[in-house]
PDB file of N, CA, C and O in Angstrom, chain B, residues numbered from 101:
ATOM      1  N   MET B 101     -12.350   9.470   3.859  1.00  0.00           N
ATOM      2  CA  MET B 101     -11.433   9.209   4.708  1.00  0.00           C
ATOM      3  C   MET B 101     -10.047   9.635   5.434  1.00  0.00           C
ATOM      4  O   MET B 101      -9.319  10.273   4.673  1.00  0.00           O
ATOM      5  N   LYS B 102      -9.639   9.477   6.433  1.00  0.00           N
ATOM      6  CA  LYS B 102      -9.050   9.521   7.364  1.00  0.00           C
ATOM      7  C   LYS B 102      -8.059  11.215   6.678  1.00  0.00           C
ATOM      8  O   LYS B 102      -7.705  11.335   5.505  1.00  0.00           O
ATOM      9  N   ILE B 103      -7.867  12.076   7.564  1.00  0.00           N
ATOM     10  CA  ILE B 103      -6.873  12.651   7.970  1.00  0.00           C
ATOM     11  C   ILE B 103      -5.690  11.941   6.981  1.00  0.00           C
ATOM     12  O   ILE B 103      -5.808  11.439   5.864  1.00  0.00           O
ATOM     13  N   LYS B 104      -4.730  12.075   7.684  1.00  0.00           N
ATOM     14  CA  LYS B 104      -3.792  10.907   8.018  1.00  0.00           C
ATOM     15  C   LYS B 104      -3.530  10.257   6.205  1.00  0.00           C
ATOM     16  O   LYS B 104      -2.770  10.160   5.242  1.00  0.00           O
ATOM     17  N   CYS B 105      -4.718   9.998   6.729  1.00  0.00           N
ATOM     18  CA  CYS B 105      -4.780   9.038   4.750  1.00  0.00           C
ATOM     19  C   CYS B 105      -4.489  10.044   3.464  1.00  0.00           C
ATOM     20  O   CYS B 105      -3.573   9.875   2.659  1.00  0.00           O
ATOM     21  N   LEU B 106      -5.725  11.427   3.423  1.00  0.00           N
ATOM     22  CA  LEU B 106      -4.879  12.652   2.815  1.00  0.00           C
ATOM     23  C   LEU B 106      -3.783  13.393   3.046  1.00  0.00           C
ATOM     24  O   LEU B 106      -3.520  14.275   2.228  1.00  0.00           O
ATOM     25  N   LEU B 107      -2.870  13.185   4.261  1.00  0.00           N
ATOM     26  CA  LEU B 107      -1.725  13.800   3.461  1.00  0.00           C
ATOM     27  C   LEU B 107      -0.262  12.854   3.901  1.00  0.00           C
ATOM     28  O   LEU B 107       0.751  13.089   4.562  1.00  0.00           O
ATOM     29  N   GLY B 108      -0.776  11.734   3.165  1.00  0.00           N
ATOM     30  CA  GLY B 108       0.257  10.238   2.827  1.00  0.00           C
ATOM     31  C   GLY B 108       0.589   9.198   4.266  1.00  0.00           C
ATOM     32  O   GLY B 108       1.185   8.121   4.287  1.00  0.00           O
ATOM     33  N   ARG B 109       0.087   9.815   5.186  1.00  0.00           N
ATOM     34  CA  ARG B 109       0.999   9.009   6.424  1.00  0.00           C
ATOM     35  C   ARG B 109      -0.855   7.390   6.431  1.00  0.00           C
ATOM     36  O   ARG B 109      -1.760   6.838   7.056  1.00  0.00           O
ATOM     37  N   HIS B 110      -0.551   7.459   5.920  1.00  0.00           N
ATOM     38  CA  HIS B 110      -1.174   4.981   4.999  1.00  0.00           C
ATOM     39  C   HIS B 110      -0.569   4.730   5.741  1.00  0.00           C
ATOM     40  O   HIS B 110       0.585   5.139   5.861  1.00  0.00           O
ATOM     41  N   ARG B 111      -1.718   3.208   7.247  1.00  0.00           N
ATOM     42  CA  ARG B 111      -1.331   2.595   8.016  1.00  0.00           C
ATOM     43  C   ARG B 111      -1.425   1.265   7.195  1.00  0.00           C
ATOM     44  O   ARG B 111      -2.444   1.056   6.537  1.00  0.00           O
ATOM     45  N   ALA B 112      -0.177   0.159   7.213  1.00  0.00           N
ATOM     46  CA  ALA B 112      -0.634  -0.959   6.042  1.00  0.00           C
ATOM     47  C   ALA B 112      -1.389  -1.648   7.043  1.00  0.00           C
ATOM     48  O   ALA B 112      -1.841  -1.143   8.070  1.00  0.00           O
ATOM     49  N   ILE B 113      -1.500  -2.912   6.648  1.00  0.00           N
ATOM     50  CA  ILE B 113      -2.753  -4.324   7.394  1.00  0.00           C
ATOM     51  C   ILE B 113      -1.060  -5.262   7.559  1.00  0.00           C
ATOM     52  O   ILE B 113      -1.002  -6.117   6.675  1.00  0.00           O
ATOM     53  N   LYS B 114      -0.115  -5.255   8.227  1.00  0.00           N
ATOM     54  CA  LYS B 114       1.129  -5.945   7.888  1.00  0.00           C
ATOM     55  C   LYS B 114       1.027  -7.410   8.321  1.00  0.00           C
ATOM     56  O   LYS B 114       1.351  -7.884   9.410  1.00  0.00           O
ATOM     57  N   ASP B 115       0.385  -8.191   6.989  1.00  0.00           N
ATOM     58  CA  ASP B 115       0.367  -8.886   6.860  1.00  0.00           C
ATOM     59  C   ASP B 115       1.393  -9.300   5.400  1.00  0.00           C
ATOM     60  O   ASP B 115       1.095  -8.833   4.301  1.00  0.00           O
ATOM     61  N   TYR B 116       2.602 -10.222   5.584  1.00  0.00           N
ATOM     62  CA  TYR B 116       3.773 -10.498   5.061  1.00  0.00           C
ATOM     63  C   TYR B 116       2.682 -11.819   4.291  1.00  0.00           C
ATOM     64  O   TYR B 116       2.958 -11.108   3.325  1.00  0.00           O
ATOM     65  N   SER B 117       2.190 -12.439   4.019  1.00  0.00           N
ATOM     66  CA  SER B 117       2.448 -13.982   3.359  1.00  0.00           C
ATOM     67  C   SER B 117       2.376 -13.291   1.879  1.00  0.00           C
ATOM     68  O   SER B 117       3.059 -13.797   0.989  1.00  0.00           O
ATOM     69  N   ASN B 118       1.646 -12.259   1.618  1.00  0.00           N
ATOM     70  CA  ASN B 118       0.908 -11.567  -0.057  1.00  0.00           C
ATOM     71  C   ASN B 118       2.179 -10.951  -0.472  1.00  0.00           C
ATOM     72  O   ASN B 118       2.571  -9.799  -0.284  1.00  0.00           O
ATOM     73  N   TRP B 119       2.751 -11.944  -1.075  1.00  0.00           N
ATOM     74  CA  TRP B 119       4.557 -12.192  -2.353  1.00  0.00           C
ATOM     75  C   TRP B 119       4.070 -11.490  -3.173  1.00  0.00           C
ATOM     76  O   TRP B 119       2.886 -11.765  -3.373  1.00  0.00           O
ATOM     77  N   LYS B 120       4.694 -10.189  -4.113  1.00  0.00           N
ATOM     78  CA  LYS B 120       4.670 -10.487  -5.084  1.00  0.00           C
ATOM     79  C   LYS B 120       5.369  -9.599  -6.126  1.00  0.00           C
ATOM     80  O   LYS B 120       5.091  -8.401  -6.165  1.00  0.00           O
ATOM     81  N   ARG B 121       6.330 -10.174  -7.034  1.00  0.00           N
ATOM     82  CA  ARG B 121       7.435  -9.779  -7.713  1.00  0.00           C
ATOM     83  C   ARG B 121       8.287  -8.990  -7.106  1.00  0.00           C
ATOM     84  O   ARG B 121       8.558  -7.796  -7.232  1.00  0.00           O
ATOM     85  N   GLY B 122       8.914 -10.363  -6.000  1.00  0.00           N
ATOM     86  CA  GLY B 122       9.686  -9.437  -5.145  1.00  0.00           C
ATOM     87  C   GLY B 122       9.402  -8.336  -3.381  1.00  0.00           C
ATOM     88  O   GLY B 122      10.184  -7.911  -2.531  1.00  0.00           O
ATOM     89  N   TYR B 123       8.287  -8.286  -3.510  1.00  0.00           N
ATOM     90  CA  TYR B 123       8.079  -6.836  -2.464  1.00  0.00           C
ATOM     91  C   TYR B 123       6.648  -7.750  -1.718  1.00  0.00           C
ATOM     92  O   TYR B 123       6.158  -8.778  -2.184  1.00  0.00           O
ATOM     93  N   HIS B 124       6.148  -6.939  -0.314  1.00  0.00           N
ATOM     94  CA  HIS B 124       5.051  -7.251  -0.431  1.00  0.00           C
ATOM     95  C   HIS B 124       4.032  -6.802  -0.279  1.00  0.00           C
ATOM     96  O   HIS B 124       4.171  -5.617   0.025  1.00  0.00           O
ATOM     97  N   VAL B 125       2.864  -7.132  -0.325  1.00  0.00           N
ATOM     98  CA  VAL B 125       1.885  -6.332  -0.974  1.00  0.00           C
ATOM     99  C   VAL B 125       1.130  -6.115   0.024  1.00  0.00           C
ATOM    100  O   VAL B 125       1.623  -6.788   0.929  1.00  0.00           O
ATOM    101  N   SER B 126       0.050  -5.476   0.492  1.00  0.00           N
ATOM    102  CA  SER B 126      -0.910  -4.958   1.356  1.00  0.00           C
ATOM    103  C   SER B 126      -1.253  -4.630   0.854  1.00  0.00           C
ATOM    104  O   SER B 126      -1.146  -4.830  -0.356  1.00  0.00           O
ATOM    105  N   ALA B 127      -2.697  -3.014   2.006  1.00  0.00           N
ATOM    106  CA  ALA B 127      -3.521  -2.398   2.046  1.00  0.00           C
ATOM    107  C   ALA B 127      -3.818  -1.493   2.829  1.00  0.00           C
ATOM    108  O   ALA B 127      -4.076  -2.145   3.841  1.00  0.00           O
ATOM    109  N   CYS B 128      -4.049   0.136   3.231  1.00  0.00           N
ATOM    110  CA  CYS B 128      -4.191   0.277   4.114  1.00  0.00           C
ATOM    111  C   CYS B 128      -5.768  -0.261   5.017  1.00  0.00           C
ATOM    112  O   CYS B 128      -6.946  -0.434   4.704  1.00  0.00           O
ATOM    113  N   ALA B 129      -4.838  -0.388   6.404  1.00  0.00           N
ATOM    114  CA  ALA B 129      -6.200  -0.200   6.656  1.00  0.00           C
ATOM    115  C   ALA B 129      -7.362   1.260   7.113  1.00  0.00           C
ATOM    116  O   ALA B 129      -8.531   1.397   7.474  1.00  0.00           O
ATOM    117  N   GLU B 130      -6.256   2.070   6.841  1.00  0.00           N
ATOM    118  CA  GLU B 130      -8.105   2.786   6.879  1.00  0.00           C
ATOM    119  C   GLU B 130      -9.194   3.032   5.019  1.00  0.00           C
ATOM    120  O   GLU B 130     -10.359   2.757   4.731  1.00  0.00           O
ATOM    121  N   CYS B 131      -8.423   3.448   4.470  1.00  0.00           N
ATOM    122  CA  CYS B 131      -9.065   3.536   3.567  1.00  0.00           C
ATOM    123  C   CYS B 131      -8.996   2.431   1.529  1.00  0.00           C
ATOM    124  O   CYS B 131      -9.489   2.608   0.414  1.00  0.00           O
ATOM    125  N   GLY B 132      -7.942   1.257   2.295  1.00  0.00           N
ATOM    126  CA  GLY B 132      -7.700   0.309   1.495  1.00  0.00           C
ATOM    127  C   GLY B 132      -6.524   0.829  -0.438  1.00  0.00           C
ATOM    128  O   GLY B 132      -6.202   0.354  -1.528  1.00  0.00           O
ATOM    129  N   VAL B 133      -6.424   1.766   0.211  1.00  0.00           N
ATOM    130  CA  VAL B 133      -4.933   1.928  -0.810  1.00  0.00           C
ATOM    131  C   VAL B 133      -4.361   0.767  -1.372  1.00  0.00           C
ATOM    132  O   VAL B 133      -4.553  -0.369  -0.938  1.00  0.00           O
ATOM    133  N   GLU B 134      -3.651   1.064  -2.348  1.00  0.00           N
ATOM    134  CA  GLU B 134      -2.676  -0.857  -1.991  1.00  0.00           C
ATOM    135  C   GLU B 134      -1.076  -0.150  -0.888  1.00  0.00           C
ATOM    136  O   GLU B 134      -0.844   0.746  -0.077  1.00  0.00           O
ATOM    137  N   MET B 135      -0.591  -0.919  -1.362  1.00  0.00           N
ATOM    138  CA  MET B 135       0.472  -0.775  -0.242  1.00  0.00           C
ATOM    139  C   MET B 135       1.554  -1.729  -0.497  1.00  0.00           C
ATOM    140  O   MET B 135       1.204  -2.886  -0.728  1.00  0.00           O
ATOM    141  N   ARG B 136       3.513  -1.301  -0.499  1.00  0.00           N
ATOM    142  CA  ARG B 136       4.088  -1.997  -1.016  1.00  0.00           C
ATOM    143  C   ARG B 136       5.221  -2.209   0.043  1.00  0.00           C
ATOM    144  O   ARG B 136       5.708  -1.118   0.343  1.00  0.00           O
ATOM    145  N   SER B 137       5.883  -3.406   0.803  1.00  0.00           N
ATOM    146  CA  SER B 137       7.466  -3.312   1.087  1.00  0.00           C
ATOM    147  C   SER B 137       8.100  -4.295   0.510  1.00  0.00           C
ATOM    148  O   SER B 137       7.643  -5.298  -0.040  1.00  0.00           O
ATOM    149  N   TYR B 138       9.123  -3.972   0.655  1.00  0.00           N
ATOM    150  CA  TYR B 138      10.806  -4.619  -0.152  1.00  0.00           C
ATOM    151  C   TYR B 138      11.188  -4.539   1.134  1.00  0.00           C
ATOM    152  O   TYR B 138      12.366  -4.217   1.284  1.00  0.00           O
ATOM    153  N   GLY B 139      10.308  -4.809   2.504  1.00  0.00           N
ATOM    154  CA  GLY B 139      11.201  -5.411   3.948  1.00  0.00           C
ATOM    155  C   GLY B 139      11.734  -3.914   4.699  1.00  0.00           C
ATOM    156  O   GLY B 139      12.608  -3.981   5.564  1.00  0.00           O
ATOM    157  N   SER B 140      11.267  -2.856   4.386  1.00  0.00           N
ATOM    158  CA  SER B 140      11.540  -1.762   5.364  1.00  0.00           C
ATOM    159  C   SER B 140      10.100  -1.178   5.572  1.00  0.00           C
ATOM    160  O   SER B 140       8.973  -1.601   5.828  1.00  0.00           O
ATOM    161  N   GLU B 141      10.649  -0.136   5.357  1.00  0.00           N
ATOM    162  CA  GLU B 141       8.963   1.001   5.360  1.00  0.00           C
ATOM    163  C   GLU B 141       8.033   0.377   4.398  1.00  0.00           C
ATOM    164  O   GLU B 141       8.540  -0.224   3.452  1.00  0.00           O
ATOM    165  N   TRP B 142       6.845   0.426   4.489  1.00  0.00           N
ATOM    166  CA  TRP B 142       5.590   0.150   3.508  1.00  0.00           C
ATOM    167  C   TRP B 142       5.471   1.657   2.907  1.00  0.00           C
ATOM    168  O   TRP B 142       5.517   2.670   3.606  1.00  0.00           O
ATOM    169  N   GLU B 143       5.304   1.637   1.447  1.00  0.00           N
ATOM    170  CA  GLU B 143       4.646   3.041   0.597  1.00  0.00           C
ATOM    171  C   GLU B 143       3.764   2.516  -0.628  1.00  0.00           C
ATOM    172  O   GLU B 143       3.793   1.388  -1.121  1.00  0.00           O
ATOM    173  N   VAL B 144       2.943   3.646  -1.016  1.00  0.00           N
ATOM    174  CA  VAL B 144       1.752   3.477  -1.819  1.00  0.00           C
ATOM    175  C   VAL B 144       2.570   2.722  -2.707  1.00  0.00           C
ATOM    176  O   VAL B 144       3.789   2.558  -2.649  1.00  0.00           O
ATOM    177  N   GLY B 145       1.579   2.186  -3.716  1.00  0.00           N
ATOM    178  CA  GLY B 145       1.946   1.646  -4.357  1.00  0.00           C
ATOM    179  C   GLY B 145       1.971   2.765  -5.665  1.00  0.00           C
ATOM    180  O   GLY B 145       1.570   3.928  -5.606  1.00  0.00           O
ATOM    181  N   PRO B 146       2.508   2.131  -6.760  1.00  0.00           N
ATOM    182  CA  PRO B 146       2.629   2.497  -8.714  1.00  0.00           C
ATOM    183  C   PRO B 146       0.804   2.677  -8.632  1.00  0.00           C
ATOM    184  O   PRO B 146       0.020   2.014  -7.954  1.00  0.00           O
ATOM    185  N   LYS B 147       0.520   3.796  -9.566  1.00  0.00           N
ATOM    186  CA  LYS B 147      -0.624   3.825  -9.734  1.00  0.00           C
ATOM    187  C   LYS B 147      -0.729   3.633 -10.731  1.00  0.00           C
ATOM    188  O   LYS B 147       0.113   4.131 -11.479  1.00  0.00           O
ATOM    189  N   LYS B 148      -1.869   2.766 -11.338  1.00  0.00           N
ATOM    190  CA  LYS B 148      -2.387   1.434 -12.467  1.00  0.00           C
ATOM    191  C   LYS B 148      -2.758   3.337 -13.340  1.00  0.00           C
ATOM    192  O   LYS B 148      -3.120   4.472 -13.029  1.00  0.00           O
ATOM    193  N   ALA B 149      -2.198   2.257 -14.906  1.00  0.00           N
ATOM    194  CA  ALA B 149      -1.880   3.673 -16.421  1.00  0.00           C
ATOM    195  C   ALA B 149      -3.481   3.721 -16.258  1.00  0.00           C
ATOM    196  O   ALA B 149      -3.529   3.282 -15.108  1.00  0.00           O
ATOM    197  N   LYS B 150      -4.872   3.956 -16.621  1.00  0.00           N
ATOM    198  CA  LYS B 150      -5.766   3.998 -17.441  1.00  0.00           C
ATOM    199  C   LYS B 150      -5.961   3.905 -18.647  1.00  0.00           C
ATOM    200  O   LYS B 150      -5.932   4.911 -19.355  1.00  0.00           O
ATOM    201  N   SER B 151      -6.220   2.588 -19.183  1.00  0.00           N
ATOM    202  CA  SER B 151      -6.750   2.544 -21.388  1.00  0.00           C
ATOM    203  C   SER B 151      -7.830   2.827 -21.489  1.00  0.00           C
ATOM    204  O   SER B 151      -8.747   2.691 -20.679  1.00  0.00           O
ATOM    205  N   ASN B 152      -7.821   3.448 -22.969  1.00  0.00           N
ATOM    206  CA  ASN B 152      -9.211   4.042 -23.163  1.00  0.00           C
ATOM    207  C   ASN B 152      -9.843   2.820 -23.979  1.00  0.00           C
ATOM    208  O   ASN B 152     -11.013   2.872 -24.361  1.00  0.00           O
TER     209      ASN B 152
END
């Protein structure tokens, strides 16, 4: 994983074709973490809860 990703400075693949529940969904171009945008800045998506 690149140092930028470790510092939380992910770079989203700006593909606006994936629309989900009112926001655009993408992934970081470097590490693949899910990202989303409400029409402004990209942010890391919420972490999914692990089920036991």
